[in-house]
C-alpha positions as CSV (number, residue, x, y, z in Angstrom):
1,M,-13.9,-10.4,-20.8
2,G,-10.2,-9.9,-21.8
3,R,-9.5,-8.1,-18.5
4,K,-11.0,-10.9,-16.5
5,L,-8.8,-13.4,-18.3
6,V,-5.7,-11.4,-17.6
7,V,-6.5,-11.2,-13.9
8,L,-7.3,-14.9,-13.8
9,F,-4.0,-15.7,-15.5
10,L,-2.1,-13.5,-13.1
11,V,-3.7,-15.1,-10.0
12,L,-3.1,-18.6,-11.4
13,F,0.5,-17.7,-12.1
14,A,1.0,-16.3,-8.6
15,V,-0.5,-19.4,-7.0
16,S,1.6,-21.8,-9.0
17,M,4.8,-19.8,-8.3
18,G,3.9,-19.8,-4.7
19,S,3.4,-23.5,-4.7
20,L,6.7,-24.1,-6.3
21,S,8.6,-21.8,-3.9
22,A,6.7,-22.8,-0.7
23,Q,9.2,-25.5,0.3
24,E,12.1,-23.2,-0.4
25,Q,10.5,-20.5,1.8
26,L,9.9,-23.0,4.7
27,E,13.5,-24.1,4.6
28,S,15.1,-20.7,4.3
29,N,12.6,-18.5,6.2
30,T,14.8,-15.5,5.9
31,P,13.0,-12.1,5.8
32,S,14.1,-9.5,3.3
33,E,16.3,-6.5,4.3
34,F,15.2,-4.1,1.5
35,D,12.0,-4.0,-0.6
36,V,11.0,-2.0,-3.6
37,G,7.3,-2.1,-4.5
38,I,4.9,-0.9,-7.1
39,I,1.3,-0.6,-5.8
40,L,-1.9,0.1,-7.8
41,N,-4.2,1.8,-5.3
42,Y,-7.9,2.6,-5.9
43,S,-10.4,4.6,-4.0
44,Y,-13.4,2.8,-2.6
45,A,-15.7,4.6,-5.1
46,D,-13.5,3.6,-8.1
47,L,-13.5,0.0,-7.1
48,R,-17.2,0.0,-6.4
49,D,-17.9,1.5,-9.9
50,Q,-15.2,-0.8,-11.5
51,N,-13.4,2.3,-12.8
52,F,-10.0,0.6,-13.1
53,K,-8.5,3.5,-15.2
54,E,-8.5,5.7,-12.1
55,Y,-5.8,3.9,-10.2
56,I,-3.3,5.9,-8.1
57,P,0.3,4.8,-8.9
58,T,2.4,4.3,-5.9
59,L,6.1,3.5,-5.4
60,R,7.4,2.2,-2.0
61,F,10.9,1.7,-0.7
62,Q,11.3,-0.2,2.6
63,W,14.3,-0.9,4.7
64,N,13.9,-3.7,7.3
65,M,16.3,-3.1,10.1
66,L,15.0,-6.1,12.0
67,P,13.0,-9.1,10.8
68,W,9.9,-7.6,12.3
69,L,10.6,-3.8,12.1
70,G,11.2,-1.6,9.0
71,L,11.0,2.0,7.7
72,S,9.3,2.8,4.4
73,A,9.0,5.8,2.1
74,T,6.0,5.8,-0.1
75,G,5.2,8.2,-3.0
76,Y,1.7,8.6,-4.4
77,V,0.7,10.6,-7.5
78,N,-2.9,11.5,-7.6
79,G,-3.8,12.9,-11.0
80,E,-1.6,15.5,-12.5
81,E,-2.0,18.0,-9.7
82,Y,-0.9,16.3,-6.4
83,A,1.8,14.1,-5.1
84,S,2.2,12.7,-1.6
85,L,5.2,11.4,0.3
86,V,4.6,9.3,3.4
87,L,7.3,8.0,5.8
88,E,6.2,5.0,8.0
89,A,7.3,2.7,10.7
90,V,6.4,-0.9,9.6
91,L,5.7,-3.8,11.9
92,R,5.6,-7.1,10.1
93,A,5.4,-10.8,10.9
94,P,7.7,-12.7,8.6
95,L,5.9,-16.1,8.8
96,G,7.5,-17.6,5.7
97,L,5.0,-17.7,2.8
98,I,2.7,-15.1,4.3
99,E,3.9,-11.8,5.8
100,P,1.2,-9.6,7.4
101,Y,2.1,-6.0,8.3
102,V,0.8,-2.8,9.8
103,A,2.4,0.6,9.2
104,T,1.9,4.2,10.3
105,G,3.6,7.5,9.8
106,P,3.3,11.2,8.7
107,G,2.8,12.3,5.2
108,Y,3.1,15.5,3.1
109,L,1.0,16.7,0.2
110,V,2.6,18.6,-2.6
111,A,0.8,20.5,-5.3
112,L,2.5,20.0,-8.7
113,S,0.6,22.8,-10.5
114,E,0.2,26.4,-9.6
115,D,-3.4,26.2,-10.9
116,V,-4.5,24.1,-7.9
117,P,-6.7,26.1,-5.6
118,V,-5.6,26.5,-1.9
119,S,-7.9,24.5,0.3
120,G,-6.9,26.2,3.6
121,T,-5.9,23.0,5.2
122,S,-2.4,21.9,6.2
123,N,-0.2,20.0,3.8
124,F,0.6,17.5,6.5
125,A,-1.3,14.3,6.9
126,Y,-1.1,11.0,8.7
127,N,-1.2,7.5,7.3
128,F,-2.3,4.1,8.6
129,R,-1.7,1.0,6.4
130,A,-2.3,-2.8,6.8
131,G,-2.2,-5.8,4.6
132,F,-0.2,-8.9,3.9
133,D,2.3,-10.1,1.3
134,V,2.5,-13.6,-0.2
135,N,6.2,-14.4,-0.8
136,V,6.0,-16.0,-4.2
137,T,9.8,-16.5,-4.3
138,D,12.6,-15.4,-2.0
139,W,12.9,-12.2,-4.2
140,F,9.3,-11.5,-5.2
141,S,6.0,-11.0,-3.4
142,I,2.5,-9.8,-4.1
143,G,-0.3,-8.8,-1.8
144,P,-3.3,-6.7,-1.0
145,G,-3.3,-3.7,1.4
146,I,-5.5,-0.9,2.6
147,T,-4.4,2.6,3.4
148,L,-6.2,5.2,5.5
149,L,-4.8,8.7,4.7
150,I,-6.0,11.2,7.3
151,P,-5.7,14.7,5.7
152,D,-6.5,16.7,8.9
153,V,-5.0,15.0,11.9
154,V,-6.2,17.4,14.5
155,D,-9.8,17.3,13.2
156,F,-9.7,13.5,13.0
157,F,-8.7,13.0,16.7
158,Q,-11.0,15.8,18.0
159,N,-13.9,14.1,16.2
160,I,-12.9,10.5,16.4
161,S,-16.2,9.5,17.8
162,T,-17.9,10.6,14.6
163,V,-15.7,8.6,12.3
164,D,-18.0,6.3,10.4
165,M,-17.9,4.1,7.3
166,D,-18.5,7.0,5.0
167,Y,-15.3,8.7,6.3
168,L,-13.4,5.5,5.9
169,K,-14.6,4.9,2.4
170,E,-13.7,8.5,1.4
171,F,-10.2,8.5,2.7
172,S,-9.2,4.8,2.2
173,L,-7.1,3.4,-0.7
174,I,-7.3,-0.3,-1.5
175,G,-4.5,-1.7,-3.5
176,I,-2.5,-4.6,-4.8
177,G,1.2,-4.5,-4.8
178,A,4.2,-6.3,-6.2
179,K,7.6,-6.2,-4.4
180,L,11.1,-7.1,-5.2
181,R,12.8,-8.3,-2.1
182,F,16.5,-8.1,-1.4
């Protein structure tokens, strides 16, 4: 019950801040040049089972060279054994209050412990990401996103006709993020 109240409070706070800053956003309509974001990602199974303690903390830095084009570096920490670094090209549509985006790029998986067994697959991966941000103020935004991390790129494209919902559920991360915009 307490967790639901906190989530409800945060949603109401975000909506009220968005309402207060909507006029300012419409007048200025200037996209950010640099973003720093913290994202709480969950696997599909953890969200389905409401296992909110199993989030994957994520930190993202994004440099927007043009209003519609940026580069991002994202770091994931999955448990105490693995970390991933992903570099992406980001296409975004700075529409004022709402800012949809898609991103794609290569990633690298790093084992943080020598106790981790070798899986026999490459440490390289590929990443697709999509979502939207709600620009609450000119310096702060929140928004949902979904990430598809492809651990074996060659196998994925060789067997793309067999990709189904089970594959997408297994390798997707669903998250909510908060960004500071500069």
